[in-house]
C-alpha positions, 0 to 999 in steps of 0.5 A: 389853174390845172395845177397837180399838187405836190404829193409824196409820190411827184414830191421831188427835189430839183435845184437851180443854182444861179450862177450867172453873173459878173461880179463888178464889185469884185474889181477882179477879172474873175467870175465872182461865184469862183472866190472861195470861201473857206478854201472852196469856190462860193459856187461850190457851196450850194452844189453841195448842199443841193446834191447832199439833200438828194436833189436830182438834177442839180442845174448850174445856170451859168454866163460869165466866164461859162465854161471856167465855171462849168469846169470848176463845178465839174471838178468837184462834182464830176457827172453829178451836175447839168449846166444851163447857159444863159447867154443873154443876162437879163435878170433874175426870172430870165436865169431861172427860166433858163435853168428850167428849161433843162428840166421840162420832165421834171415833176415835184419842187424846185430850189431856187438857190444862188451861187455867192451864198454859201452858207445855208444850212440843211435844216433851214432849206427842208423846212422851206421845202416842207412849206411846199403844199397843194395851195401853197406853191411857193416859199421864200426865204426871209430874214430880219435886219437891224437896217434893212434899207435897200432890201425888199421888204416882206409884208404878211397877212394875219395867218402869216402868209406872204402877201406881198415883196415890195422893194425898197423904193416903191414902200411907204413909210409904214413898210419901211419900217418892217424889217424883215427883208427878202433872202432870195431864195425859193422852194416852188412847186414845178409846174407852177415854176414852169407857168409863172417863169413864163408870165413874168415881164420885163416892164421895169426900169431895168428891162429885166425879168425878176423872179420876185413876181412869182409871188405876186403871181401867185396871189393873183391865182389866188394862191398862198405863198409862205414865208420861212424866216431864217439868221441872217448868217446863212444867205448873207451873199458877197458882192465885194472882197469886204462881204467875201472876208466877212464870210470867210469869217462867218464859215471859219468860226462855224466850223469851229463851232460845230466841231465843239459842240461834237467834242472837238479842243480847239485851244485858239478858236480865232485863229483856226482855219477849217474847212466846209469837208474836215471831219474830227473826230472825238478828243482831239485837239487843235492848236493856235494857227492850224489850217484844215482843209480839203478832205482832210479827216483827222481821227479820236483823240489826234493832237494837231499842233501849232501852226500846222497845215492838213490838206487832204490829209487822214490821221488816224486815231491818236497820231500826233502832228508836231508844230509846223508840220505839213500834209499833203494827200498823206496819211497817218496811222494810230498813234504815229508822229509827225514833226516838227518842221515834218513834211508828209507829201501825196501818198506818204504813209505813216503806219501805226506808231512810226515816227517821222522827226524836225526836217524829214521829207516823206513822198510817195512812201510807206514808214513800216509799224514803229519806223522811224527817220528823226531827223534831216531825211528824204524819203522818196518812193520808198518801202520802210519796213516795220522798225527800221531806223533811218539815222540823221540826213540819210537821203534816197536818190528816187530820181535819176534825172529821167525816171524815178525808182524805189528803196526798199528797206526791210524790217529792222534795218538800221541805217547810219546818219548821212547815208545815200541809198541809191535807187533802185535798192533793196535792203534785207531785212536785219541789215546794218548800214554804216554811218555815211554810205552811199549806197547802189548795190542790193544788201542781204538780210543781215548783212553789214554794208559799207559805202565809202571810203577808207578812213586815212589817219596822217599822224603828226598832218595837223600843225601843218595843215592849220598853218597853211590855213593862216597862210593863205588867209594872211594872204587873202585881200581884204 
């Protein structure tokens, strides 16, 4: 067979990810690869891994709910993958051929991955790829199971090369005692893969084309096949909800272990949830029940206390999130603090040393360095200057039923409790707003603003008011 060797000049990498199946055992109308593990659709995991290894192109073979799966991939990796439609599902070999048809000119190594196998490690895949050589066009990933019943057994020769993959039903008693099984992940030299896929037969009970048959084809051509043994956790897939739950536990544990090894403290690892794209700096402390989601970044020395949920958040060094706080698409500067029971909504920003306290919500607003809103406030569409203080119950009225408007609070401003700031509004540097004020007009620098009715005191009237209240209560029917 005339086949150019894999050389450094031609050693490019592509990936074909098989994601066309329905997953009927999930008992769902949703495509299996869209079920989430650690907050990410399963299909996103192998795509991200392949892209991170420099695979180009990355082809996702879609079938069931093709448009939905394709849209989910494109939303996370815009313009970085291509889709191949397997309109008729005729087995894994047919799916691989569908993907390869989109790579007519590619020369190099092709990874064949699965959309429902999310926990593959880059190190293992690179070891698999390294097995491919000029006389060894195929490398198959394998694992060992304590009970391999139902899995294809890996048979090797004395040199360690794979000679056959024999299905359980076809295996002899001696072969069934082999614990090494086929994990279904392959690295294949592109020219051989084209040749092998074109020669697959469907003369089996299912009438399907199986990618496993490329091993026999390689051996028939007088070529070697490598087998790369990996931990079973890496190649675990999800065929039903029970296995999906197992993957979730594994992903959570592995994420926590990775960060523990990098110098992060988890006070209760079993109850902590960390997404695959989360970054955590050295000496950060993560308490029990914390969820870190999306592209959250937690800086060095930060503390995230019990029950807090962070999604696409950015915490700079030594920021503190007190218990039961929520951050969504917002950021905290160095030494800033949030909570307990605080909320930062998208585009909120706390500058260095700023403090947002209990039951305070901030949306699309910035609190300058050292600014404070410690109690029961809503700050939306606002710019709060350095050192400003917003008292308990302060509200920025940013919405008039039609449009959103901004409030600007200058440096060192003091806003008394229970004040209502009706946007658009500006309060100048050093101004003082009396408690209970409703402000609708600009306040100049260093001014005192009072936006409330004048207090009225009527002497000796309290007893008669109290008596009237007692009378009303007595007349009220039970």
